[in-house]
PDB file of the backbone (N, CA, C, O) and the ligand in Angstrom, with CONECT records:
HET     ZN  A 101       1
ATOM      1  N   MET A   1     -74.682  -2.050   0.887  1.00  0.00           N
ATOM      2  CA  MET A   1     -73.803  -1.846   2.018  1.00  0.00           C
ATOM      3  C   MET A   1     -72.377  -2.231   1.672  1.00  0.00           C
ATOM      4  O   MET A   1     -72.085  -3.314   1.165  1.00  0.00           O
ATOM      5  N   SER A   2     -71.582  -1.361   1.950  1.00  0.00           N
ATOM      6  CA  SER A   2     -70.177  -1.656   1.652  1.00  0.00           C
ATOM      7  C   SER A   2     -69.362  -1.623   2.936  1.00  0.00           C
ATOM      8  O   SER A   2     -69.286  -0.636   3.668  1.00  0.00           O
ATOM      9  N   LYS A   3     -68.797  -2.720   3.130  1.00  0.00           N
ATOM     10  CA  LYS A   3     -67.985  -2.811   4.348  1.00  0.00           C
ATOM     11  C   LYS A   3     -66.512  -2.593   4.006  1.00  0.00           C
ATOM     12  O   LYS A   3     -65.952  -3.174   3.077  1.00  0.00           O
ATOM     13  N   LYS A   4     -65.967  -1.777   4.764  1.00  0.00           N
ATOM     14  CA  LYS A   4     -64.545  -1.534   4.506  1.00  0.00           C
ATOM     15  C   LYS A   4     -63.724  -2.689   5.074  1.00  0.00           C
ATOM     16  O   LYS A   4     -63.968  -3.172   6.179  1.00  0.00           O
ATOM     17  N   PRO A   5     -62.790  -3.092   4.318  1.00  0.00           N
ATOM     18  CA  PRO A   5     -61.912  -4.147   4.844  1.00  0.00           C
ATOM     19  C   PRO A   5     -61.131  -3.630   6.040  1.00  0.00           C
ATOM     20  O   PRO A   5     -60.745  -2.462   6.102  1.00  0.00           O
ATOM     21  N   PRO A   6     -60.914  -4.514   6.969  1.00  0.00           N
ATOM     22  CA  PRO A   6     -60.160  -4.082   8.151  1.00  0.00           C
ATOM     23  C   PRO A   6     -58.805  -3.531   7.748  1.00  0.00           C
ATOM     24  O   PRO A   6     -58.001  -4.184   7.083  1.00  0.00           O
ATOM     25  N   ALA A   7     -58.602  -2.356   8.162  1.00  0.00           N
ATOM     26  CA  ALA A   7     -57.354  -1.706   7.786  1.00  0.00           C
ATOM     27  C   ALA A   7     -56.193  -2.300   8.560  1.00  0.00           C
ATOM     28  O   ALA A   7     -55.825  -1.850   9.645  1.00  0.00           O
ATOM     29  N   ALA A   8     -55.651  -3.306   7.964  1.00  0.00           N
ATOM     30  CA  ALA A   8     -54.496  -3.935   8.614  1.00  0.00           C
ATOM     31  C   ALA A   8     -53.252  -3.144   8.267  1.00  0.00           C
ATOM     32  O   ALA A   8     -52.612  -3.341   7.234  1.00  0.00           O
ATOM     33  N   LYS A   9     -52.958  -2.284   9.136  1.00  0.00           N
ATOM     34  CA  LYS A   9     -51.813  -1.412   8.843  1.00  0.00           C
ATOM     35  C   LYS A   9     -50.521  -2.104   9.264  1.00  0.00           C
ATOM     36  O   LYS A   9     -50.261  -2.377  10.436  1.00  0.00           O
ATOM     37  N   LYS A  10     -49.770  -2.354   8.278  1.00  0.00           N
ATOM     38  CA  LYS A  10     -48.476  -2.987   8.584  1.00  0.00           C
ATOM     39  C   LYS A  10     -47.425  -1.903   8.684  1.00  0.00           C
ATOM     40  O   LYS A  10     -47.165  -1.161   7.736  1.00  0.00           O
ATOM     41  N   GLU A  11     -46.858  -1.838   9.804  1.00  0.00           N
ATOM     42  CA  GLU A  11     -45.809  -0.827   9.969  1.00  0.00           C
ATOM     43  C   GLU A  11     -44.478  -1.426   9.583  1.00  0.00           C
ATOM     44  O   GLU A  11     -43.901  -2.261  10.279  1.00  0.00           O
ATOM     45  N   GLU A  12     -44.029  -0.966   8.459  1.00  0.00           N
ATOM     46  CA  GLU A  12     -42.735  -1.472   8.018  1.00  0.00           C
ATOM     47  C   GLU A  12     -41.640  -0.536   8.486  1.00  0.00           C
ATOM     48  O   GLU A  12     -41.796   0.685   8.498  1.00  0.00           O
ATOM     49  N   PRO A  13     -40.569  -1.117   8.858  1.00  0.00           N
ATOM     50  CA  PRO A  13     -39.429  -0.258   9.236  1.00  0.00           C
ATOM     51  C   PRO A  13     -38.933   0.497   8.022  1.00  0.00           C
ATOM     52  O   PRO A  13     -39.017   0.011   6.894  1.00  0.00           O
ATOM     53  N   PRO A  14     -38.435   1.644   8.254  1.00  0.00           N
ATOM     54  CA  PRO A  14     -37.920   2.438   7.120  1.00  0.00           C
ATOM     55  C   PRO A  14     -36.858   1.674   6.348  1.00  0.00           C
ATOM     56  O   PRO A  14     -35.670   1.701   6.668  1.00  0.00           O
ATOM     57  N   ALA A  15     -37.332   1.002   5.333  1.00  0.00           N
ATOM     58  CA  ALA A  15     -36.388   0.196   4.557  1.00  0.00           C
ATOM     59  C   ALA A  15     -35.703   1.058   3.521  1.00  0.00           C
ATOM     60  O   ALA A  15     -36.157   1.193   2.385  1.00  0.00           O
ATOM     61  N   ALA A  16     -34.633   1.617   3.936  1.00  0.00           N
ATOM     62  CA  ALA A  16     -33.918   2.485   3.005  1.00  0.00           C
ATOM     63  C   ALA A  16     -32.461   2.042   2.884  1.00  0.00           C
ATOM     64  O   ALA A  16     -31.857   2.084   1.812  1.00  0.00           O
ATOM     65  N   ALA A  17     -31.937   1.624   4.002  1.00  0.00           N
ATOM     66  CA  ALA A  17     -30.511   1.293   3.997  1.00  0.00           C
ATOM     67  C   ALA A  17     -30.328  -0.201   3.834  1.00  0.00           C
ATOM     68  O   ALA A  17     -29.945  -0.910   4.764  1.00  0.00           O
ATOM     69  N   SER A  18     -30.602  -0.645   2.663  1.00  0.00           N
ATOM     70  CA  SER A  18     -30.345  -2.063   2.409  1.00  0.00           C
ATOM     71  C   SER A  18     -29.402  -2.222   1.222  1.00  0.00           C
ATOM     72  O   SER A  18     -28.959  -3.318   0.879  1.00  0.00           O
ATOM     73  N   ALA A  19     -29.124  -1.090   0.623  1.00  0.00           N
ATOM     74  CA  ALA A  19     -28.202  -1.136  -0.518  1.00  0.00           C
ATOM     75  C   ALA A  19     -26.772  -1.338  -0.037  1.00  0.00           C
ATOM     76  O   ALA A  19     -26.387  -0.830   1.017  1.00  0.00           O
ATOM     77  N   PRO A  20     -26.016  -2.053  -0.782  1.00  0.00           N
ATOM     78  CA  PRO A  20     -24.612  -2.261  -0.386  1.00  0.00           C
ATOM     79  C   PRO A  20     -23.860  -0.952  -0.352  1.00  0.00           C
ATOM     80  O   PRO A  20     -23.966  -0.133  -1.265  1.00  0.00           O
ATOM     81  N   ALA A  21     -23.105  -0.764   0.702  1.00  0.00           N
ATOM     82  CA  ALA A  21     -22.407   0.502   0.871  1.00  0.00           C
ATOM     83  C   ALA A  21     -21.257   0.628  -0.116  1.00  0.00           C
ATOM     84  O   ALA A  21     -21.006   1.696  -0.674  1.00  0.00           O
ATOM     85  N   VAL A  22     -20.580  -0.462  -0.313  1.00  0.00           N
ATOM     86  CA  VAL A  22     -19.407  -0.406  -1.188  1.00  0.00           C
ATOM     87  C   VAL A  22     -19.672  -1.250  -2.430  1.00  0.00           C
ATOM     88  O   VAL A  22     -19.997  -2.435  -2.351  1.00  0.00           O
ATOM     89  N   GLU A  23     -19.529  -0.628  -3.519  1.00  0.00           N
ATOM     90  CA  GLU A  23     -19.703  -1.380  -4.748  1.00  0.00           C
ATOM     91  C   GLU A  23     -18.468  -2.218  -5.016  1.00  0.00           C
ATOM     92  O   GLU A  23     -17.347  -1.859  -4.657  1.00  0.00           O
ATOM     93  N   ALA A  24     -18.710  -3.313  -5.641  1.00  0.00           N
ATOM     94  CA  ALA A  24     -17.577  -4.193  -5.925  1.00  0.00           C
ATOM     95  C   ALA A  24     -16.586  -3.477  -6.829  1.00  0.00           C
ATOM     96  O   ALA A  24     -16.936  -2.963  -7.891  1.00  0.00           O
ATOM     97  N   ALA A  25     -15.363  -3.462  -6.383  1.00  0.00           N
ATOM     98  CA  ALA A  25     -14.339  -2.788  -7.174  1.00  0.00           C
ATOM     99  C   ALA A  25     -14.093  -3.568  -8.465  1.00  0.00           C
ATOM    100  O   ALA A  25     -14.119  -4.799  -8.487  1.00  0.00           O
ATOM    101  N   PRO A  26     -13.862  -2.839  -9.500  1.00  0.00           N
ATOM    102  CA  PRO A  26     -13.582  -3.516 -10.775  1.00  0.00           C
ATOM    103  C   PRO A  26     -12.317  -4.348 -10.696  1.00  0.00           C
ATOM    104  O   PRO A  26     -11.323  -3.952 -10.087  1.00  0.00           O
ATOM    105  N   ALA A  27     -12.378  -5.465 -11.301  1.00  0.00           N
ATOM    106  CA  ALA A  27     -11.221  -6.360 -11.242  1.00  0.00           C
ATOM    107  C   ALA A  27     -10.006  -5.681 -11.858  1.00  0.00           C
ATOM    108  O   ALA A  27     -10.102  -4.954 -12.847  1.00  0.00           O
ATOM    109  N   LYS A  28      -8.876  -5.940 -11.247  1.00  0.00           N
ATOM    110  CA  LYS A  28      -7.654  -5.320 -11.758  1.00  0.00           C
ATOM    111  C   LYS A  28      -7.306  -5.914 -13.110  1.00  0.00           C
ATOM    112  O   LYS A  28      -7.373  -7.122 -13.342  1.00  0.00           O
ATOM    113  N   LYS A  29      -6.944  -5.031 -13.956  1.00  0.00           N
ATOM    114  CA  LYS A  29      -6.574  -5.506 -15.286  1.00  0.00           C
ATOM    115  C   LYS A  29      -5.151  -6.036 -15.251  1.00  0.00           C
ATOM    116  O   LYS A  29      -4.213  -5.352 -14.843  1.00  0.00           O
ATOM    117  N   ALA A  30      -5.033  -7.209 -15.668  1.00  0.00           N
ATOM    118  CA  ALA A  30      -3.700  -7.814 -15.690  1.00  0.00           C
ATOM    119  C   ALA A  30      -2.972  -7.339 -16.933  1.00  0.00           C
ATOM    120  O   ALA A  30      -3.380  -7.599 -18.065  1.00  0.00           O
ATOM    121  N   GLU A  31      -1.889  -6.640 -16.684  1.00  0.00           N
ATOM    122  CA  GLU A  31      -1.126  -6.138 -17.816  1.00  0.00           C
ATOM    123  C   GLU A  31      -0.141  -7.211 -18.244  1.00  0.00           C
ATOM    124  O   GLU A  31       0.942  -7.383 -17.687  1.00  0.00           O
ATOM    125  N   LYS A  32      -0.571  -7.892 -19.229  1.00  0.00           N
ATOM    126  CA  LYS A  32       0.295  -8.992 -19.679  1.00  0.00           C
ATOM    127  C   LYS A  32       0.527  -8.860 -21.178  1.00  0.00           C
ATOM    128  O   LYS A  32      -0.300  -8.349 -21.933  1.00  0.00           O
ATOM    129  N   GLY A  33       1.651  -9.331 -21.545  1.00  0.00           N
ATOM    130  CA  GLY A  33       1.929  -9.377 -22.974  1.00  0.00           C
ATOM    131  C   GLY A  33       2.251  -8.032 -23.571  1.00  0.00           C
ATOM    132  O   GLY A  33       2.373  -7.900 -24.788  1.00  0.00           O
ATOM    133  N   LYS A  34       2.388  -7.045 -22.736  1.00  0.00           N
ATOM    134  CA  LYS A  34       2.722  -5.734 -23.288  1.00  0.00           C
ATOM    135  C   LYS A  34       4.206  -5.670 -23.613  1.00  0.00           C
ATOM    136  O   LYS A  34       4.626  -5.288 -24.705  1.00  0.00           O
ATOM    137  N   ARG A  35       4.953  -6.052 -22.634  1.00  0.00           N
ATOM    138  CA  ARG A  35       6.400  -6.030 -22.824  1.00  0.00           C
ATOM    139  C   ARG A  35       6.973  -7.323 -22.275  1.00  0.00           C
ATOM    140  O   ARG A  35       6.506  -7.871 -21.277  1.00  0.00           O
ATOM    141  N   GLU A  36       7.964  -7.770 -22.941  1.00  0.00           N
ATOM    142  CA  GLU A  36       8.602  -8.981 -22.451  1.00  0.00           C
ATOM    143  C   GLU A  36       9.383  -8.692 -21.176  1.00  0.00           C
ATOM    144  O   GLU A  36       9.424  -9.476 -20.228  1.00  0.00           O
ATOM    145  N   LYS A  37      10.005  -7.508 -21.217  1.00  0.00           N
ATOM    146  CA  LYS A  37      10.817  -7.162 -20.062  1.00  0.00           C
ATOM    147  C   LYS A  37       9.923  -6.626 -18.959  1.00  0.00           C
ATOM    148  O   LYS A  37       8.974  -5.877 -19.188  1.00  0.00           O
ATOM    149  N   LYS A  38      10.259  -7.029 -17.802  1.00  0.00           N
ATOM    150  CA  LYS A  38       9.505  -6.512 -16.657  1.00  0.00           C
ATOM    151  C   LYS A  38      10.028  -5.132 -16.321  1.00  0.00           C
ATOM    152  O   LYS A  38      11.225  -4.919 -16.127  1.00  0.00           O
ATOM    153  N   HIS A  39       9.111  -4.226 -16.261  1.00  0.00           N
ATOM    154  CA  HIS A  39       9.528  -2.869 -15.930  1.00  0.00           C
ATOM    155  C   HIS A  39       9.991  -2.813 -14.487  1.00  0.00           C
ATOM    156  O   HIS A  39       9.316  -3.275 -13.567  1.00  0.00           O
ATOM    157  N   LYS A  40      11.143  -2.243 -14.331  1.00  0.00           N
ATOM    158  CA  LYS A  40      11.694  -2.161 -12.976  1.00  0.00           C
ATOM    159  C   LYS A  40      10.799  -1.271 -12.127  1.00  0.00           C
ATOM    160  O   LYS A  40      10.401  -0.175 -12.522  1.00  0.00           O
ATOM    161  N   GLN A  41      10.512  -1.781 -10.974  1.00  0.00           N
ATOM    162  CA  GLN A  41       9.639  -1.017 -10.104  1.00  0.00           C
ATOM    163  C   GLN A  41      10.303   0.282  -9.691  1.00  0.00           C
ATOM    164  O   GLN A  41      11.437   0.309  -9.211  1.00  0.00           O
ATOM    165  N   GLU A  42       9.583   1.320  -9.888  1.00  0.00           N
ATOM    166  CA  GLU A  42      10.140   2.624  -9.580  1.00  0.00           C
ATOM    167  C   GLU A  42      10.270   2.788  -8.076  1.00  0.00           C
ATOM    168  O   GLU A  42       9.352   2.506  -7.305  1.00  0.00           O
ATOM    169  N   LYS A  43      11.426   3.247  -7.702  1.00  0.00           N
ATOM    170  CA  LYS A  43      11.646   3.412  -6.269  1.00  0.00           C
ATOM    171  C   LYS A  43      11.979   4.858  -5.972  1.00  0.00           C
ATOM    172  O   LYS A  43      12.664   5.541  -6.733  1.00  0.00           O
ATOM    173  N   GLY A  44      11.487   5.276  -4.883  1.00  0.00           N
ATOM    174  CA  GLY A  44      11.804   6.626  -4.432  1.00  0.00           C
ATOM    175  C   GLY A  44      12.231   6.572  -2.995  1.00  0.00           C
ATOM    176  O   GLY A  44      12.423   5.497  -2.427  1.00  0.00           O
ATOM    177  N   VAL A  45      12.375   7.715  -2.420  1.00  0.00           N
ATOM    178  CA  VAL A  45      12.787   7.727  -1.020  1.00  0.00           C
ATOM    179  C   VAL A  45      11.724   7.085  -0.150  1.00  0.00           C
ATOM    180  O   VAL A  45      12.010   6.569   0.930  1.00  0.00           O
ATOM    181  N   HIS A  46      10.495   7.125  -0.636  1.00  0.00           N
ATOM    182  CA  HIS A  46       9.431   6.544   0.193  1.00  0.00           C
ATOM    183  C   HIS A  46       9.634   5.047   0.373  1.00  0.00           C
ATOM    184  O   HIS A  46       9.144   4.452   1.333  1.00  0.00           O
ATOM    185  N   ALA A  47      10.358   4.452  -0.555  1.00  0.00           N
ATOM    186  CA  ALA A  47      10.596   3.013  -0.444  1.00  0.00           C
ATOM    187  C   ALA A  47      11.589   2.698   0.655  1.00  0.00           C
ATOM    188  O   ALA A  47      11.695   1.556   1.102  1.00  0.00           O
ATOM    189  N   MET A  48      12.311   3.711   1.085  1.00  0.00           N
ATOM    190  CA  MET A  48      13.341   3.499   2.104  1.00  0.00           C
ATOM    191  C   MET A  48      12.760   3.571   3.509  1.00  0.00           C
ATOM    192  O   MET A  48      13.409   3.200   4.487  1.00  0.00           O
ATOM    193  N   TYR A  49      11.554   4.044   3.587  1.00  0.00           N
ATOM    194  CA  TYR A  49      10.963   4.197   4.921  1.00  0.00           C
ATOM    195  C   TYR A  49       9.795   3.252   5.097  1.00  0.00           C
ATOM    196  O   TYR A  49       9.064   2.938   4.158  1.00  0.00           O
ATOM    197  N   LYS A  50       9.650   2.825   6.292  1.00  0.00           N
ATOM    198  CA  LYS A  50       8.501   2.002   6.631  1.00  0.00           C
ATOM    199  C   LYS A  50       7.895   2.545   7.908  1.00  0.00           C
ATOM    200  O   LYS A  50       8.582   2.799   8.898  1.00  0.00           O
ATOM    201  N   VAL A  51       6.616   2.711   7.852  1.00  0.00           N
ATOM    202  CA  VAL A  51       5.946   3.230   9.034  1.00  0.00           C
ATOM    203  C   VAL A  51       5.265   2.074   9.753  1.00  0.00           C
ATOM    204  O   VAL A  51       4.387   1.405   9.208  1.00  0.00           O
ATOM    205  N   GLU A  52       5.684   1.863  10.963  1.00  0.00           N
ATOM    206  CA  GLU A  52       5.069   0.806  11.764  1.00  0.00           C
ATOM    207  C   GLU A  52       4.425   1.456  12.971  1.00  0.00           C
ATOM    208  O   GLU A  52       5.078   1.779  13.963  1.00  0.00           O
ATOM    209  N   GLY A  53       3.145   1.632  12.852  1.00  0.00           N
ATOM    210  CA  GLY A  53       2.462   2.304  13.947  1.00  0.00           C
ATOM    211  C   GLY A  53       2.913   3.742  14.022  1.00  0.00           C
ATOM    212  O   GLY A  53       2.669   4.533  13.111  1.00  0.00           O
ATOM    213  N   GLU A  54       3.559   4.068  15.092  1.00  0.00           N
ATOM    214  CA  GLU A  54       4.050   5.435  15.227  1.00  0.00           C
ATOM    215  C   GLU A  54       5.546   5.491  14.998  1.00  0.00           C
ATOM    216  O   GLU A  54       6.173   6.549  15.056  1.00  0.00           O
ATOM    217  N   LYS A  55       6.090   4.326  14.739  1.00  0.00           N
ATOM    218  CA  LYS A  55       7.536   4.292  14.555  1.00  0.00           C
ATOM    219  C   LYS A  55       7.874   4.371  13.077  1.00  0.00           C
ATOM    220  O   LYS A  55       7.143   3.895  12.209  1.00  0.00           O
ATOM    221  N   LEU A  56       8.998   4.984  12.839  1.00  0.00           N
ATOM    222  CA  LEU A  56       9.476   5.088  11.475  1.00  0.00           C
ATOM    223  C   LEU A  56      10.787   4.308  11.381  1.00  0.00           C
ATOM    224  O   LEU A  56      11.750   4.569  12.101  1.00  0.00           O
ATOM    225  N   SER A  57      10.782   3.370  10.490  1.00  0.00           N
ATOM    226  CA  SER A  57      12.002   2.587  10.349  1.00  0.00           C
ATOM    227  C   SER A  57      12.522   2.719   8.927  1.00  0.00           C
ATOM    228  O   SER A  57      11.760   2.913   7.980  1.00  0.00           O
ATOM    229  N   ARG A  58      13.802   2.611   8.807  1.00  0.00           N
ATOM    230  CA  ARG A  58      14.411   2.752   7.497  1.00  0.00           C
ATOM    231  C   ARG A  58      14.814   1.388   6.966  1.00  0.00           C
ATOM    232  O   ARG A  58      15.353   0.541   7.679  1.00  0.00           O
ATOM    233  N   ALA A  59      14.535   1.219   5.712  1.00  0.00           N
ATOM    234  CA  ALA A  59      14.809  -0.089   5.114  1.00  0.00           C
ATOM    235  C   ALA A  59      16.272  -0.235   4.744  1.00  0.00           C
ATOM    236  O   ALA A  59      16.761  -1.346   4.543  1.00  0.00           O
ATOM    237  N   ARG A  60      16.973   0.892   4.654  1.00  0.00           N
ATOM    238  CA  ARG A  60      18.389   0.845   4.295  1.00  0.00           C
ATOM    239  C   ARG A  60      19.193   1.574   5.362  1.00  0.00           C
ATOM    240  O   ARG A  60      18.708   2.514   5.993  1.00  0.00           O
ATOM    241  N   PRO A  61      20.379   1.142   5.546  1.00  0.00           N
ATOM    242  CA  PRO A  61      21.241   1.869   6.478  1.00  0.00           C
ATOM    243  C   PRO A  61      21.638   3.221   5.902  1.00  0.00           C
ATOM    244  O   PRO A  61      21.617   3.454   4.694  1.00  0.00           O
ATOM    245  N   ILE A  62      21.988   4.066   6.799  1.00  0.00           N
ATOM    246  CA  ILE A  62      22.373   5.414   6.386  1.00  0.00           C
ATOM    247  C   ILE A  62      23.888   5.477   6.320  1.00  0.00           C
ATOM    248  O   ILE A  62      24.582   4.881   7.144  1.00  0.00           O
ATOM    249  N   CYS A  63      24.377   6.177   5.370  1.00  0.00           N
ATOM    250  CA  CYS A  63      25.817   6.291   5.217  1.00  0.00           C
ATOM    251  C   CYS A  63      26.420   6.990   6.428  1.00  0.00           C
ATOM    252  O   CYS A  63      25.941   8.027   6.888  1.00  0.00           O
ATOM    253  N   GLU A  64      27.462   6.392   6.910  1.00  0.00           N
ATOM    254  CA  GLU A  64      28.084   6.962   8.107  1.00  0.00           C
ATOM    255  C   GLU A  64      28.847   8.234   7.776  1.00  0.00           C
ATOM    256  O   GLU A  64      29.014   9.116   8.618  1.00  0.00           O
ATOM    257  N   ARG A  65      29.293   8.308   6.566  1.00  0.00           N
ATOM    258  CA  ARG A  65      30.076   9.485   6.189  1.00  0.00           C
ATOM    259  C   ARG A  65      29.165  10.643   5.808  1.00  0.00           C
ATOM    260  O   ARG A  65      29.356  11.784   6.231  1.00  0.00           O
ATOM    261  N   CYS A  66      28.185  10.315   5.008  1.00  0.00           N
ATOM    262  CA  CYS A  66      27.351  11.385   4.468  1.00  0.00           C
ATOM    263  C   CYS A  66      26.277  11.825   5.456  1.00  0.00           C
ATOM    264  O   CYS A  66      25.798  12.958   5.409  1.00  0.00           O
ATOM    265  N   GLY A  67      25.914  10.926   6.339  1.00  0.00           N
ATOM    266  CA  GLY A  67      24.919  11.297   7.324  1.00  0.00           C
ATOM    267  C   GLY A  67      23.509  10.975   6.870  1.00  0.00           C
ATOM    268  O   GLY A  67      23.301  10.356   5.826  1.00  0.00           O
ATOM    269  N   PRO A  68      22.548  11.402   7.666  1.00  0.00           N
ATOM    270  CA  PRO A  68      21.152  11.098   7.358  1.00  0.00           C
ATOM    271  C   PRO A  68      20.755  11.673   6.008  1.00  0.00           C
ATOM    272  O   PRO A  68      21.183  12.761   5.626  1.00  0.00           O
ATOM    273  N   GLY A  69      19.954  10.944   5.318  1.00  0.00           N
ATOM    274  CA  GLY A  69      19.531  11.398   4.003  1.00  0.00           C
ATOM    275  C   GLY A  69      20.230  10.661   2.899  1.00  0.00           C
ATOM    276  O   GLY A  69      19.791  10.674   1.749  1.00  0.00           O
ATOM    277  N   TYR A  70      21.328  10.014   3.252  1.00  0.00           N
ATOM    278  CA  TYR A  70      22.061   9.253   2.252  1.00  0.00           C
ATOM    279  C   TYR A  70      21.926   7.774   2.592  1.00  0.00           C
ATOM    280  O   TYR A  70      22.556   7.258   3.515  1.00  0.00           O
ATOM    281  N   PHE A  71      21.107   7.139   1.835  1.00  0.00           N
ATOM    282  CA  PHE A  71      20.910   5.717   2.069  1.00  0.00           C
ATOM    283  C   PHE A  71      21.952   4.927   1.297  1.00  0.00           C
ATOM    284  O   PHE A  71      22.480   5.359   0.273  1.00  0.00           O
ATOM    285  N   MET A  72      22.215   3.764   1.834  1.00  0.00           N
ATOM    286  CA  MET A  72      23.210   2.927   1.187  1.00  0.00           C
ATOM    287  C   MET A  72      22.515   1.860   0.360  1.00  0.00           C
ATOM    288  O   MET A  72      21.445   1.362   0.713  1.00  0.00           O
ATOM    289  N   ALA A  73      23.146   1.530  -0.731  1.00  0.00           N
ATOM    290  CA  ALA A  73      22.562   0.532  -1.618  1.00  0.00           C
ATOM    291  C   ALA A  73      22.682  -0.848  -0.981  1.00  0.00           C
ATOM    292  O   ALA A  73      23.671  -1.176  -0.325  1.00  0.00           O
ATOM    293  N   ASP A  74      21.665  -1.621  -1.195  1.00  0.00           N
ATOM    294  CA  ASP A  74      21.611  -2.934  -0.572  1.00  0.00           C
ATOM    295  C   ASP A  74      22.117  -3.982  -1.556  1.00  0.00           C
ATOM    296  O   ASP A  74      21.428  -4.336  -2.513  1.00  0.00           O
ATOM    297  N   HIS A  75      23.300  -4.463  -1.314  1.00  0.00           N
ATOM    298  CA  HIS A  75      23.832  -5.549  -2.129  1.00  0.00           C
ATOM    299  C   HIS A  75      23.738  -6.851  -1.351  1.00  0.00           C
ATOM    300  O   HIS A  75      23.389  -6.866  -0.170  1.00  0.00           O
ATOM    301  N   HIS A  76      24.050  -7.915  -2.021  1.00  0.00           N
ATOM    302  CA  HIS A  76      23.824  -9.204  -1.361  1.00  0.00           C
ATOM    303  C   HIS A  76      24.741  -9.401  -0.169  1.00  0.00           C
ATOM    304  O   HIS A  76      24.392 -10.116   0.770  1.00  0.00           O
ATOM    305  N   ASP A  77      25.901  -8.779  -0.195  1.00  0.00           N
ATOM    306  CA  ASP A  77      26.820  -9.006   0.922  1.00  0.00           C
ATOM    307  C   ASP A  77      27.308  -7.709   1.553  1.00  0.00           C
ATOM    308  O   ASP A  77      28.093  -7.721   2.501  1.00  0.00           O
ATOM    309  N   ARG A  78      26.841  -6.616   1.025  1.00  0.00           N
ATOM    310  CA  ARG A  78      27.380  -5.355   1.543  1.00  0.00           C
ATOM    311  C   ARG A  78      26.427  -4.205   1.244  1.00  0.00           C
ATOM    312  O   ARG A  78      25.511  -4.316   0.429  1.00  0.00           O
ATOM    313  N   TYR A  79      26.671  -3.132   1.915  1.00  0.00           N
ATOM    314  CA  TYR A  79      25.963  -1.889   1.622  1.00  0.00           C
ATOM    315  C   TYR A  79      26.967  -0.892   1.096  1.00  0.00           C
ATOM    316  O   TYR A  79      28.086  -0.799   1.602  1.00  0.00           O
ATOM    317  N   THR A  80      26.585  -0.167   0.112  1.00  0.00           N
ATOM    318  CA  THR A  80      27.484   0.849  -0.410  1.00  0.00           C
ATOM    319  C   THR A  80      26.758   2.177  -0.528  1.00  0.00           C
ATOM    320  O   THR A  80      25.550   2.250  -0.752  1.00  0.00           O
ATOM    321  N   CYS A  81      27.543   3.201  -0.369  1.00  0.00           N
ATOM    322  CA  CYS A  81      26.985   4.535  -0.541  1.00  0.00           C
ATOM    323  C   CYS A  81      27.318   5.013  -1.946  1.00  0.00           C
ATOM    324  O   CYS A  81      28.475   5.003  -2.368  1.00  0.00           O
ATOM    325  N   GLY A  82      26.303   5.422  -2.644  1.00  0.00           N
ATOM    326  CA  GLY A  82      26.534   5.889  -4.002  1.00  0.00           C
ATOM    327  C   GLY A  82      27.075   7.298  -4.030  1.00  0.00           C
ATOM    328  O   GLY A  82      27.500   7.796  -5.072  1.00  0.00           O
ATOM    329  N   HIS A  83      27.054   7.934  -2.877  1.00  0.00           N
ATOM    330  CA  HIS A  83      27.495   9.319  -2.835  1.00  0.00           C
ATOM    331  C   HIS A  83      29.002   9.400  -2.637  1.00  0.00           C
ATOM    332  O   HIS A  83      29.695  10.111  -3.365  1.00  0.00           O
ATOM    333  N   CYS A  84      29.504   8.668  -1.649  1.00  0.00           N
ATOM    334  CA  CYS A  84      30.929   8.770  -1.350  1.00  0.00           C
ATOM    335  C   CYS A  84      31.658   7.452  -1.602  1.00  0.00           C
ATOM    336  O   CYS A  84      32.887   7.408  -1.559  1.00  0.00           O
ATOM    337  N   GLY A  85      30.934   6.412  -1.856  1.00  0.00           N
ATOM    338  CA  GLY A  85      31.590   5.137  -2.151  1.00  0.00           C
ATOM    339  C   GLY A  85      31.877   4.310  -0.929  1.00  0.00           C
ATOM    340  O   GLY A  85      32.565   3.292  -1.013  1.00  0.00           O
ATOM    341  N   PHE A  86      31.370   4.723   0.185  1.00  0.00           N
ATOM    342  CA  PHE A  86      31.601   3.993   1.422  1.00  0.00           C
ATOM    343  C   PHE A  86      30.922   2.625   1.342  1.00  0.00           C
ATOM    344  O   PHE A  86      29.772   2.498   0.920  1.00  0.00           O
ATOM    345  N   THR A  87      31.660   1.631   1.753  1.00  0.00           N
ATOM    346  CA  THR A  87      31.129   0.267   1.708  1.00  0.00           C
ATOM    347  C   THR A  87      31.143  -0.341   3.098  1.00  0.00           C
ATOM    348  O   THR A  87      32.129  -0.243   3.830  1.00  0.00           O
ATOM    349  N   ARG A  88      30.074  -0.947   3.433  1.00  0.00           N
ATOM    350  CA  ARG A  88      30.013  -1.635   4.708  1.00  0.00           C
ATOM    351  C   ARG A  88      29.516  -3.055   4.464  1.00  0.00           C
ATOM    352  O   ARG A  88      28.456  -3.279   3.878  1.00  0.00           O
ATOM    353  N   TYR A  89      30.306  -3.988   4.928  1.00  0.00           N
ATOM    354  CA  TYR A  89      29.944  -5.377   4.681  1.00  0.00           C
ATOM    355  C   TYR A  89      28.917  -5.845   5.698  1.00  0.00           C
ATOM    356  O   TYR A  89      28.915  -5.441   6.861  1.00  0.00           O
ATOM    357  N   LYS A  90      28.078  -6.682   5.223  1.00  0.00           N
ATOM    358  CA  LYS A  90      27.041  -7.191   6.114  1.00  0.00           C
ATOM    359  C   LYS A  90      27.637  -8.206   7.068  1.00  0.00           C
ATOM    360  O   LYS A  90      28.504  -9.003   6.711  1.00  0.00           O
ATOM    361  N   GLN A  91      27.157  -8.148   8.251  1.00  0.00           N
ATOM    362  CA  GLN A  91      27.632  -9.103   9.255  1.00  0.00           C
ATOM    363  C   GLN A  91      26.627 -10.226   9.380  1.00  0.00           C
ATOM    364  O   GLN A  91      25.413 -10.028   9.431  1.00  0.00           O
ATOM    365  N   LYS A  92      27.185 -11.388   9.427  1.00  0.00           N
ATOM    366  CA  LYS A  92      26.295 -12.559   9.518  1.00  0.00           C
ATOM    367  C   LYS A  92      25.938 -12.848  10.971  1.00  0.00           C
ATOM    368  O   LYS A  92      25.200 -13.794  11.249  1.00  0.00           O
TER     369      LYS A  92
HETATM  370 ZN    ZN A 101      28.276   8.316   1.704  1.00  0.00          ZN2+
END
């Protein structure tokens, strides 16, 4: 006589989604010792704009003479336009 063991059916939840969704990003390689001089960060017009929510703000003043599209260079005490040479001193 052979008795069947009680079929204890364990209902397991569909264990499928237990894997991590995002794999750990590879550590950034530190570029050191390549050059003594620090490479100047490349800047474009995108550096002049900052998007805050839905607002767009400009990091540099616009030349009053040349109009929109001409940003002024940011010096420690003044702004200058490289296009027409217009200089505006910063107000404290
Ligand atoms: Zn100008």
